[in-house]
N, C-alpha and C positions, 0 to 999 in steps of 0.2 A: 134285325134277323140276318144271319150270315147265310149266303147262298154258295154252296160248294159245287163246282162243275168239273167233271172229269173229262179232260180234253183227249187224253190218251192213256190207256190202261194196260198196254202190253209190255212184256219183257222183250229183251233184244232177240231172244230165240223164237219169237212168235212167227208162225208160218202163215203167209197170206196177208190180206189187207183189211181184215175184219176189224182189227184194232190197231191204232197208231201207238207210238211209243210214249213213255212216261211224261205226263203233263197234267197238272191240276191248277185250277183258277179259283180264287176266292177273294172277293172284295178288293180288287186292285193288286193282289199279290199272285205271283206265278211260282209254282213249285215244279222245278225241272222243265225242260223244253226239248223233248225228244223229237225224233225224225218225223217230218210231215205235218207237224201241228201248226205251223205258221199260217197256212191257208185257213185252217179252222178258226184260229184266233181272229183273223181278219174278217171272215164271214160272220162271226159272232159280234163284231164291232168292239173287240176287247183290246186291240193293240194300243190304242191311245190311252186306255184306262189303266194300263199296267204301270204301277209306281216302282215295283221292286221285283226282281227275279231271284229265287233262292235255288241254287243248283246243289244237289246232294253229292254228286261226284262227276268225274269227267269221262265216264264211259259214254260211247256215242249214242246209246239209246236214251240217254238222259240229257244230252247237251247238243246233239247235232242239228236240231231244229232251231237253235238259238240264232245262228248266223242269218238264216232266211228271215226270222222274225225281226231282227234288228234292221235288215235292209228294207223290209216291208214298212217298218216304222218310219224310215227316212222317206220312202215313196209316198206315204200318206201325209207327210208334212209334220210329223211330230217334232216339237222343238224343246220340250221340257226334259230335264235330266232323267236318267234311269239308273237306279241302283242295282248292282249285280253282286250277289253274295255267293261265294263258292270256295271250296278248298283251293289251295295254291295251284296255279297253272292256267286258269281260264283267261287271265289278262293277256298272257303271251299268245294263247291260241287265237284270241280275237285280233290281237295285233298282227299276227301272221296273215290272217284273213284280210285285214285292212290293207296290208302291203301288196296284195294281189291287184289292187286298183279298183275295188268295187265301190259302191256308193258310200260305204262307211268311211272310205278314205278321204272324202271331200270335207274339209273343215268348215266349209260354208253352210253345211246343212244345219248347224246350230244345235246338234244333238249330242249332249254330253253323257258319257258313260262313267259312272262312279263305281269302281271296283272295290270290293272288300273281300280280301282273301286270308284274313286271320280269323280264327274261331273266337277271338276275344271281342265279341260284339253283342249288343242287344239292340235290336231294331224296334223303334216305336213309330208307328204310322198306320194309317187306315184303320184306326181304333185297335190295332193289334200290337202286341209285344211278341217279338220273335227271338228265340234263342237257339243256337246250334248245339247239337250233341254228337260227339264222334262215336260212330257205331262200328261194327266189325264186318268189314267187307275185304275184298282182295286188294283194293286201293282205298285211299282215304275217303270216307263217306260221312257226310254230316246229315243226321236226322234233324228235323226242325220241330220245335215246340212253339205253337202259336196260341196266345191267350187273348181273349176278348170278352169283356162283359160277363165274366163268370163262367165262360166255357173254355176248354182247353182241347186243342187239336194237335195230334202228333203225326208227322209224316216221316217214314223211315228211309226213303230212297231204297238202297239195297243193303241187306244186313243178314248176318248169321244171328242165331239166338243161342244162348242168352246174350244180352247186350245191356248197355247203359240205359236203354229204354225201360227195362224192367224196374228201375228205381223210381219211375215217374208215375204220377196219377193223372190220367187223361179222361176226357169225356168221349172223344171221337178219335179212333185210331185208324190211320191209313197205312196199312202194313203190306209189304211185299209178300206174295205167295207164289213164288216162281214154280215150285214143284209140289207134288203130294208126297206122302210118307214113303211110298215105295221107291222114291228116288232120293231119300234123305242123305245117303252118303255122297251122291253127286251134288246135292244141294250144298252141303257143307264144304265140299271141295272147291266149289266156285263162289263161295261167300254169300249164299242165299238162304232163305227160309222156306219151310214147307207151310202149307195151309194150316196144318195142325199146330205148328209152332206159332203161327200168327194168332190163332185162336187162343192158345195158352197165354200169349203176351197180352191179349185183350182182357182176359180174365184177371191176370196178375195186376194190370194197371187200373182195373176197375172201370174199363170203358163201357159207355152206354151202347155204343155201336161200333162194329168192326167193318171197315171197308177193305176188301181185298184188291190189291193193285199189283202191277208187274207180273201178270200171269203169262205163262207160255202154253203152247198147245201141241208141242212135238211129242212129249212123253205121255200126256193125258189132256183131255179137254178142260177148259176153264171151269166148267160145271162140276167136274170131279173135285176141284179144289174147294168149291163152295160146299159140296156135301161133306167133305172132310172137316172143314172148319165148323160147320153146323153141328157136327158130332160132339164138339167140345165147348161151343159158345152159342148162346141162344139168338143173338141179334147180329147176324152177318149179312152183308150186302156185297154182291159181286157186280159193281157198276158197269154199265155199257159205256162206250165212248159217247160223249156229249150228254150224258145223263146228269141231272142236277138234283141237289137235295137242300132243303132248308133246314138249318141247324138251330 
């Protein structure tokens, strides 16, 4: 059985500390690593168990927690390699961070980072097969399709709709829902989806369940996105941070 844990569920524009930024954990794989999540990963005892991190894009609310997570891995004595998948650019960002002289800079820590920044890959590990799909955001964004033992999970990162996602058939859809329909024009301008668009994507892809992620609370509360999605799709979940689900 696959256990899906939402470490952070907020968009970059979320006001307050009720939710941290984007991060999802399942069976040794991490999807994005937004601000503030490294402490939660350590408290849950997950830092050593992470075999690969899949970054959707390089906006700070999806990647800024990665640096702290990597340093924390060094501090707890991790020695085995870690794979990092992302659009081009993450390798140089981490290198700049290493050049500041932090703990990642010390080659004696025995902690190897294996970067993959080409979309021409298929990852097989942790009983999963993972494939990237380029979606439509204001910067290069990779959604990820994860398949395991007859189930398929799709994680969008940030995306407008329609997108390449709509050609997929999935069981569990983790879809961004930054805004509601009253802010649809703003949503499209900034490369995001509304909750209604997420619901329609779930219906088109034949999803069993839709998880709304990347919600903001400046234009409307997250619960308004849930109600909007439920108007078009029957099985919608708005997860709280640290909430887990057995798939």
